[in-house]
C-alpha positions in Angstrom: 9.6 14.8 -12.8 8.5 16.3 -16.1 6.4 19.4 -16.2 3.2 17.8 -17.6 3.3 15.1 -14.8 3.8 17.9 -12.2 0.8 19.8 -13.7 -1.6 16.8 -13.6 -0.5 15.9 -10.1 -1.0 19.4 -8.8 -4.4 19.6 -10.6 -5.6 16.5 -8.7 -3.7 16.9 -5.5 -3.7 15.7 -2.8 -3.4 12.2 -4.3 -6.0 9.6 -3.1 -5.2 7.2 -0.3 -5.7 3.4 -0.6 -8.8 3.8 1.6 -10.3 6.3 -0.9 -9.5 3.9 -3.8 -11.1 1.0 -1.9 -14.2 3.1 -1.1 -14.5 4.2 -4.7 -14.3 0.6 -5.9 -17.1 -0.4 -3.5 -19.6 1.8 -5.1 -18.3 2.1 -8.7 -17.7 -0.2 -11.7 -14.0 -0.2 -12.1 -13.0 -1.8 -15.3 -11.6 0.3 -18.1 -10.5 0.0 -21.7 -6.7 0.1 -22.2 -4.3 0.0 -25.1 -0.5 0.0 -25.5 0.7 2.6 -28.0 4.2 3.4 -29.3 4.9 7.0 -28.3 3.6 9.4 -31.0 1.7 6.6 -32.8 -1.8 6.8 -31.3 -4.6 5.9 -33.7 -8.2 5.2 -32.8 -8.1 1.9 -34.7 -5.7 0.6 -32.0 -8.8 0.1 -29.7 -9.7 -2.8 -32.0 -6.2 -4.3 -32.2 -4.5 -7.1 -30.2 -2.8 -4.5 -28.0 -6.2 -3.5 -26.6 -7.4 -4.7 -23.2 -11.1 -3.9 -23.2 -13.4 -4.0 -20.1 -10.4 -5.0 -18.0 -9.1 -4.6 -14.4 -6.3 -1.9 -14.4 -4.3 -3.7 -11.7 -4.4 -7.0 -13.6 -3.4 -5.4 -16.9 -0.6 -3.3 -15.5 0.9 -6.3 -13.6 0.6 -8.8 -16.5 1.8 -6.4 -19.2 4.4 -4.4 -17.3 7.0 -5.5 -19.9 5.1 -3.3 -22.5 5.9 -0.3 -20.3 9.5 -1.4 -19.9 9.7 -1.7 -23.7 8.8 2.0 -24.0 5.1 1.8 -24.9 2.5 4.1 -23.3 -0.6 2.8 -21.6 -3.7 4.6 -22.6 -6.7 4.3 -20.3 -10.3 5.2 -21.2 -13.8 4.5 -19.8 -15.4 1.4 -21.1 -16.5 1.6 -24.8 -16.0 5.4 -25.1 -12.3 6.0 -26.2 -12.2 8.8 -23.6 -12.1 9.0 -19.8 -14.5 10.5 -17.3 -12.5 13.2 -15.5 -13.7 11.9 -12.1 -11.8 8.6 -12.7 -8.4 10.3 -13.2 -7.4 10.7 -9.5 -8.6 7.1 -8.8 -6.6 5.7 -11.7 -3.4 7.7 -10.8 -3.5 6.4 -7.3 -4.3 2.9 -8.4 -1.6 2.7 -11.1 1.1 4.3 -8.9 0.3 1.9 -6.0 0.5 -1.0 -8.4 3.9 0.2 -9.6 5.4 1.1 -6.2 7.2 -2.3 -5.9 8.8 -1.8 -9.3 10.1 1.6 -8.0 9.6 3.2 -11.4 8.9 6.9 -11.8 6.0 7.5 -14.2 5.0 10.2 -16.7 1.3 11.0 -16.6 -0.7 13.1 -19.0 -4.1 13.6 -20.5 -4.2 13.1 -24.2 -7.4 12.9 -26.4 -9.4 12.6 -23.1 -7.4 9.5 -22.0 -5.0 9.0 -19.2 -1.6 8.2 -20.7 1.0 6.4 -18.5 4.6 5.8 -19.4 7.9 5.1 -17.5 9.9 8.2 -17.0 13.3 7.2 -18.5 14.9 10.5 -17.7 14.1 10.4 -14.0 17.0 10.7 -11.6 16.9 9.9 -7.9 15.5 13.4 -7.0 12.7 13.1 -9.6 11.7 9.7 -8.2 11.8 11.1 -4.6 9.6 14.0 -5.7 7.2 11.7 -7.6 6.7 9.2 -4.8 6.4 11.9 -2.1 3.3 13.0 -4.0 1.8 9.5 -3.5 3.4 8.4 -0.2 0.2 8.6 1.7 -1.3 6.0 -0.5 0.3 3.4 1.8 -0.2 5.2 5.1 -3.8 6.4 4.4 -2.8 9.8 5.8 -2.8 13.0 3.9 0.6 14.7 4.3 -0.9 17.8 5.8 -2.3 15.8 8.7 -0.3 15.4 11.9 0.6 11.7 12.1 2.2 11.8 15.5 5.5 10.8 14.1 8.3 13.0 15.6 10.1 15.4 13.3 13.6 14.4 14.6 14.8 11.6 12.4 16.3 9.5 15.3 13.2 9.9 17.4 11.0 9.1 14.4 13.0 5.9 13.7 12.7 4.8 17.4 9.0 5.6 17.4 8.3 3.6 14.2 10.5 0.7 15.3 8.5 0.6 18.6 5.2 0.6 16.7 6.4 -2.2 14.4 7.6 -4.3 17.4 4.2 -3.8 19.2 2.3 -4.7 16.1 4.6 -7.8 15.5 4.1 -9.0 19.1 0.3 -8.5 18.8 0.1 -10.4 15.5 2.4 -13.2 16.7 0.1 -13.7 19.7 -2.8 -14.0 17.4 -1.3 -15.9 14.4 1.7 -17.7 15.9 4.1 -19.1 13.3 1.8 -18.0 10.4 2.8 -14.4 11.0 5.9 -12.9 9.3 7.3 -10.1 11.5 8.2 -6.7 10.0 8.3 -6.0 6.4 9.4 -9.5 5.3 8.3 -12.2 2.9 9.0 -15.9 3.3 12.0 -15.8 0.9 13.7 -13.1 2.9 13.2 -15.0 6.2 14.4 -18.3 4.7 17.5 -16.7 3.2 18.5 -15.5 6.7 18.3 -18.9 8.3 
């Protein structure tokens, strides 16, 4: 993980949980202005270009335009109509963007530049960098802060047995409620159909 990303993560640590993101969205307007910029080529006129996504949903834009990040562009995010970002929105946006990117399993570089949040794929990240990066955000999914006792045993084998038991109990409960509509475990229909 690069030093600038480490610094911004430590400044806003601990990272928000999905519950905090949801609660924030319940009481706040959550559309932003976004542009894609080639690294080192930021110019204010780009906010009027075709690469701008004004008054847009961050999830929608990052999913639809993920190829822009893959192609090496940076995503600049600002508050609507201001070309700069309210500082209070930074932890929300970091949690939201990382959560949206988790399935892609890409490590991100984050920085503040010209009062905007700038997001890019970390092309130099190795496995250890990615592990470090996602550990900072892992409680996004669980809703726990990492300094809270989750009840999961420290011993790896015991922890695996504990989590397997929880998953089986949950699967059984959901199967009783939903029947054939429920997909057990961490599966999707394609995975299940491939196994048959």
